[in-house]
Structure formats: C-alpha cells, structure tokens
C-alpha positions in Angstrom: -17.8 9.8 3.0 -14.5 10.3 4.8 -15.1 7.1 6.8 -15.6 5.1 3.6 -12.3 6.7 2.2 -10.5 5.6 5.4 -11.8 2.1 5.0 -10.5 1.9 1.4 -7.1 3.3 2.5 -6.9 0.9 5.5 -7.6 -2.1 3.2 -5.1 -0.9 0.5 -2.0 -3.0 1.4 -4.1 -6.2 1.6 -6.0 -5.5 -1.6 -2.8 -4.9 -3.7 -0.6 -7.6 -2.1 -0.8 -10.4 -4.7 0.5 -13.1 -2.3 -2.3 -12.7 0.2 -5.7 -14.5 0.2 -7.4 -11.1 0.6 -6.0 -10.1 -2.8 -7.9 -12.9 -4.6 -11.2 -11.7 -3.1 -10.6 -8.0 -3.3 -8.7 -7.6 -6.6 -11.7 -7.7 -8.9 -13.7 -5.2 -6.9 -11.2 -3.0 -5.0 -9.6 -0.7 -7.5 -12.7 -0.3 -9.8 -15.0 0.5 -6.8 -12.5 2.8 -5.3 -12.1 4.6 -8.6 -15.9 5.0 -8.8 -16.1 6.2 -5.2 -13.4 8.9 -5.8 -15.1 9.9 -9.0 -18.4 10.4 -7.2 -16.6 12.3 -4.5 -14.9 14.6 -7.0 -18.1 15.3 -8.9 -20.2 15.9 -5.7 -17.7 18.2 -4.1 -17.0 20.2 -7.3 -13.3 19.2 -7.3 -11.2 21.8 -9.0 -7.5 22.0 -9.7 -7.3 25.5 -8.3 -8.0 24.0 -4.8 -4.7 22.3 -4.8 -2.7 25.4 -5.2 0.9 25.4 -6.6 1.0 21.6 -7.3 -1.7 21.9 -10.0 0.9 22.3 -12.7 2.8 19.2 -11.9 -0.5 17.3 -11.6 -1.5 18.5 -15.1 1.9 17.6 -16.5 1.6 14.1 -14.9 -1.8 13.6 -16.5 -0.6 14.8 -19.9 2.4 12.4 -19.6 0.0 9.5 -18.9 -2.0 10.3 -22.0 1.2 10.5 -24.2 2.5 7.3 -22.7 -0.8 5.5 -23.4 -1.0 7.0 -27.0 2.5 5.7 -28.0 2.3 2.4 -26.1 3.2 -0.7 -28.1 0.7 -2.8 -26.0 -2.3 -0.6 -25.5 -4.4 -3.3 -24.0 -1.9 -3.9 -21.2 -1.4 -0.1 -20.8 -5.1 0.4 -20.5 -5.3 -2.2 -17.7 -2.5 -0.4 -15.8 -3.8 3.1 -16.5 -6.5 2.8 -13.8 -3.9 2.4 -11.1 -2.4 5.8 -12.1 -5.8 7.3 -12.4 -6.7 6.0 -9.0 -3.6 7.5 -7.4 -4.0 10.8 -9.1 -7.7 11.1 -8.2 -6.9 10.1 -4.6 -4.3 12.9 -4.5 -6.8 15.4 -5.9 -9.5 14.4 -3.5 -7.2 14.6 -0.4 -5.3 17.7 -1.2 -8.0 20.2 -0.3 -8.7 18.5 3.0 -8.4 20.5 6.2 -5.4 19.7 8.5 -7.6 17.7 10.8 -9.0 15.5 8.0 -5.6 15.0 6.6 -4.4 13.8 10.0 -7.3 11.3 10.1 -6.0 9.9 6.8 -2.5 9.7 8.2 -3.7 7.9 11.3 -5.6 5.4 9.0 -2.4 4.8 7.0 -0.4 4.2 10.2 -3.0 1.9 11.7 -3.1 -0.1 8.5 0.7 -0.3 8.6 0.6 -1.3 12.2 -1.6 -4.3 11.3 0.8 -5.2 8.5 3.7 -5.1 11.0 1.9 -7.3 13.5 1.2 -9.9 10.8 4.8 -9.8 9.6 6.2 -10.1 13.2 3.8 -13.0 13.7 5.3 -14.6 10.6 8.8 -14.2 12.0 8.2 -15.7 15.4 5.4 -18.2 14.7 5.0 -19.0 11.0 8.7 -19.5 10.1 9.5 -21.8 13.0 6.4 -23.9 12.2 7.4 -24.0 8.5 10.9 -25.0 9.3 9.6 -27.8 11.5 7.3 -28.9 8.7 10.1 -29.0 6.2 12.2 -31.2 8.5 9.2 -33.5 9.3 8.4 -34.0 5.6 12.1 -34.1 4.7 11.7 -31.5 2.0 15.1 -30.6 0.7 14.2 -28.2 -2.1 17.3 -25.8 -1.9 15.4 -22.7 -2.9 12.6 -23.2 -0.4 14.9 -24.2 2.5 17.2 -21.2 1.8 14.2 -18.9 1.6 12.7 -20.1 4.9 16.1 -20.2 6.7 16.6 -16.5 5.9 13.5 -15.7 7.9 13.0 -12.5 5.9 9.4 -11.3 6.7 7.2 -10.3 3.7 3.6 -10.9 4.7 1.2 -9.8 3.3 3.3 -8.9 0.3 5.1 -11.2 -2.2 8.7 -10.2 -1.4 10.5 -8.7 1.7 11.7 -5.8 -0.5 8.1 -4.7 -1.3 7.3 -4.8 2.5 10.4 -2.9 3.2 9.5 -0.2 0.6 6.0 0.0 2.0 7.3 0.5 5.5 9.9 3.0 4.4 7.1 5.2 3.0 5.1 5.0 6.2 7.9 5.7 8.7 8.1 9.5 7.9 4.3 9.7 8.6 5.0 8.3 12.1 7.2 11.4 12.7 4.2 13.6 12.5 2.5 14.7 15.7 0.3 11.6 16.1 -0.7 9.8 19.3 1.5 6.8 19.9 4.3 8.1 17.7 7.0 6.1 19.5 5.0 2.9 19.3 4.5 3.3 15.5 8.1 4.1 15.0 9.5 1.2 17.0 7.1 -1.4 15.6 7.7 -0.3 12.0 11.4 0.0 12.6 11.7 -3.5 14.0 9.6 -4.9 11.1 11.7 -3.1 8.6 14.8 -4.7 10.1 13.2 -8.1 9.9 12.7 -7.7 6.2 16.5 -7.5 5.9 15.8 -5.2 2.9 18.1 -2.5 1.8 
C-alpha cells in the first residue's frame, strides 16, 4: 500500500495544477480516489489519534474548526466542495504520522523526486519553450501587451498557473532536501535554480 501512496504523492503537483493538461484528466478522479484510498488505509490499519502523540490535540482542534466553519458558511455547497481538500490533507497527515523513520524517508524521497520532475519541466520551459514562444509571437506579429510582457519576463511556472504558486511549492520542498537523503546537493541546486527562475518573492 505504501507504493500506491507514493504514486499518489508523486502525481500530486500535476493533479492539482489547473494549468496543466494532466489536471483535466486527473481532477475528477484524483482527490476522490485518494480520499477513498486513505480511508481504506485508516480503517484497515486501525488508525487511532493516540498513535500521533502530542499533535493529536491540534489535529482535533483543526477538525473541529472545519466543522464550525462549514456549519456557519454562507455558501455551504461551495464549502462542501472544498471540504474534501482539507479532509484529504488531514487524513494524509494521520496516515503518515505513525510511519517508521524509514517509511517517512521514502515519502520524503517521493516528494523530492516529484519536485525534481517539476523543476526539469520548468527549466525546459525557460530554455526551450519561452524562446520558441517569443519567436512565434514575432512571426505571427502578435502585439498583445499583456502576453508579450508575460513572455518577455520569462518567469517559469509550469506545471502551475502562476510563477508564485511554483515558487511556493518549491519553498516548501527545499527544507526536505536538507534532510539526509541521497543526492541532497543535486536536489538543492536544481530546486534553488528553478526557484530563482520563478522570480517569485
């Protein structure tokens, strides 16, 4: 089951990035199937809050705050649609928390490998896609100021919708690359360069 979990985690940035073609294919099935998978895992392993130690009280508080927020929401239909995202994150946290150190490192390596693929695609966008796009705009004499300005900036964003989202994603991964993982320097350098290419604060 851990391998299936790693696959879900590896695919995560592509499933949630609304600007990518993968999102269109994965969006209807990714989150619901992931939620069902984690629910089955939690039931079959007898997941209990006592297994996660001192963080169980913040987890309970977070769950209660979700219920209160949903109860007093002015748009319950929209709130219900978004509630599964929080439920997914909370359930994922509860499933991973009791893992052994070795299994947690496997999850970390999966996150880093997924991030590395994102970086490779973003760097490809900078060195290959943007020059081709600039040449295309010149060839077709497209002078839309917003589009020309956006392309001229060469701020990488793939597979996300904005450079800032990619920057935030990489900023959360960089601390994981500081852990004792094989290829630490390679992960740090690649993610650091990509973060700079986003030009995101």
